[in-house]
N, C-alpha and C positions, 0 to 999 in steps of 0.2 A: 358322284364323287369317284375319282379314280383310286386305284389301289396304291398303298404307300410305295414309294420308289418310282412310280410311273409319273414323275413330275412334269407338268407342263407349265410350271411357274404359278400354280393356282392353289396349292394346298400347303398349309404350314407343316403338316406331318412329313412332307418331303424334305424339309430343312434338316431334320434329324437323320435322314438317311444319306449315306455317303454317295450313293448314286445321284448324280446331278446336283450335289449339294451346293457347289459354287454358283450355279445358275439360280437355284432357289433362294439362297441367301441374298444374292444381289437383287433379286426381284423383291423380296420382302423388306429390304433395308432402304429402299428408295423413299426416304422420308421427305418427299417433296409434295408441295401443294400443287393443285391443278391451276391452269391458266385462269379458269373461271373464278377460283378462290382468290388468286392473285389480284385480278381485276376488281373483284368485289371489295377486297381490302383497300385497294387504291381509291376507289370511289367513296367507300365509307370514311376513310381518313380525310379525304377532301371535304366531305360533309361535316366531319368533326371540326375542321379548321374554321368552317363557316357556320357553326352551330348557333342558332338564334338569329341568323341573318337571313338574307333573301334566298329563295330557291336557286339552285344552279341547274341550268338547262343541260340536257343530255349531251348536246354537242360540245359544250364547254367541259363537262366531266370527261368526255372521251379525249378531248384535246389535251387537257391538263394531265391526264394519266396515261397518255400514249396507248390508248385502248381502242380497238375497233368499235365504232359506234353501234353497229347492228348487234354485235355480241354483247356490248355493255347494256343495250336496251333490254335484252333478255335477262341479264343479271340483275338489273334494277327491278324488273318485275318479280323476280324471285325474292329480292330483299324486301320489296313491298309486301308480298304475300306472307313473308315471315314477320312482318310488323316492325322491321328495323328502319325503313324509310317510308316517307309519304311523298306523293306526287302532287304538284300544284299545277292546275291547268291555266292556260292563257298565255298572252304574249310575254308576260314576266314570270311565267311558270318554270317549273323544273323540279328538282328533288331536294328534300330536306330530311334530316334525321327525324324519325318518329319517336324514338326513345332517347333518353339521355345517354351520352357516351359512356357513362359509368355503368349502365345497365346492359351493355353488350360486351360479351367476352370474345376473345379470338378463338377460344375452343369451340364456342357455339357456332361461329361462322365456318370454321373448318369442318366440323361435323356435319353441318347442313349441306355444304357443297361437296365435300370429299368423303364423308362417312366416318368410319372409326379412326381413332388416333393410335391404336395399338400396332406395333410394327409386325407382329405375326398373329395369326388367328387363334392360336392356343393360349394367348394371354388377353384376348378381347372379351369384353363383357357382352356387347351387342352382336358381335360377329364371330363368336366362339365356334371353332370347329375342333373336335377332339383329335388329338394326335396319338398315334400308337406308341410313341416314345415318351409320353408324359411321365410314366412312373420312373423312368431312368434318366431322363434328360437333365443335364446339369446347366446347359447354357440358357435354358428357358427363363431362369431366374434373372439373368441380365436383361432380357427383353421385357420381363415383367417390371423390373426397376425402371427401365427406359420408358415404358408406358406410363407408369405412375409419375415419373418426373415430368415428362412432356405434358401429360394431362393437367397436373397441378400448375405448371407454368402457363399453359394456354388458358386454362379456366380462370386463373387469377389475373391475367393480362386483359384489362378492359380497354376499350378504345380510348378512353380518357387517359388512363395511365400510360399507355403506349405513346399517344400523341405528345405527351410531355417529355418523352425521351429524345435523345439526339440520334440522328441517322448513323448507321454503321459505317465505319471508315474502312478503307482498303487495308490499313495497318492491322485492324482488328481481325479481318477475314484471313489475312496471311501471316498472323502472328507466329513467331517461332514456337515450336511445340505442337502446332496444328497443321503444319505442312509436311509434305513428304509421305503421308499416308495415302495409299491408293484409295480413291473414292471419297476423300474428305473434301 
């Protein structure tokens, strides 16, 4: 671990230090999922749509979800190892959900592929790293609240409940009040 203030974008304690704070804050606030998680969700939701039906071949999963087949093969092996999907061998083989869609949460999937949901290490349970500024830090509470909100939202969002919703529209993404902020 480097000393506070010697930030290379890898320690939460550097967020509280004015030296390099802009770099650190932008590093820690990238609340984006990885491509691996993105493709895992795409495949899982395709399997939710066909839950109880015939297996879907990997080639078809890749085509429907605009995912590289080789990369998706590795992801499907991870999903199978976790017990979320099963594979069926043979000419009519492919993948099916191994669990009911109600039994898999988005939070579980994100944690499996991307790790913790906390935006900074000093509010993480599983990836906690003590920060020298904890006793005096005021903004840490905002990140704790964000962690709690995101965790609750992701853990309560099952594949079944999300699949019942409508896709997000461009109007929702670019709604007045949420545009104009840098990085939003």
